[in-house]
C-alpha positions, -999 to +999 in steps of 0.1 A: -048-410-079-058-391-110-041-359-120-060-327-111-082-312-137-067-283-156-080-259-182-065-263-217-055-226-216-033-231-185+000-213-193+019-224-162+027-188-151+038-190-115+050-166-089+085-177-080+103-158-052+130-145-076+104-128-098+085-112-068+115-101-047+128-072-068+093-056-070+089-058-032+124-045-026+117-015-048+084-007-031+099-010+003+128+014-007+103+038-022+082+037+010+112+043+033+126+071+011+093+091+014+086+082+050+094+117+063+073+134+038+044+110+045+047+117+083+046+155+077+015+150+055-003+129+081+005+154+109-008+183+088-039+163+079-045+156+116-040+193+125-064+204+098-090+179+112-086+194+147-090+229+133-122+218+115-136+202+147-128+234+167-145+256+141-175+233+139-179+233+176-176+271+180-200+279+151-227+255+163 
């Protein structure tokens, strides 16, 4: 069986688990540390949306 065709500029850069894991661990820790702040933001956004709907319905 012949070898697969490859471009001459192939640099053999792969994504080994040890090179990806630290970045994922950092992003997960970042997400969890700001979880409470994000929840408060989403709740306030939902309340603002409800107020906008009530105002829209009362003015129309």
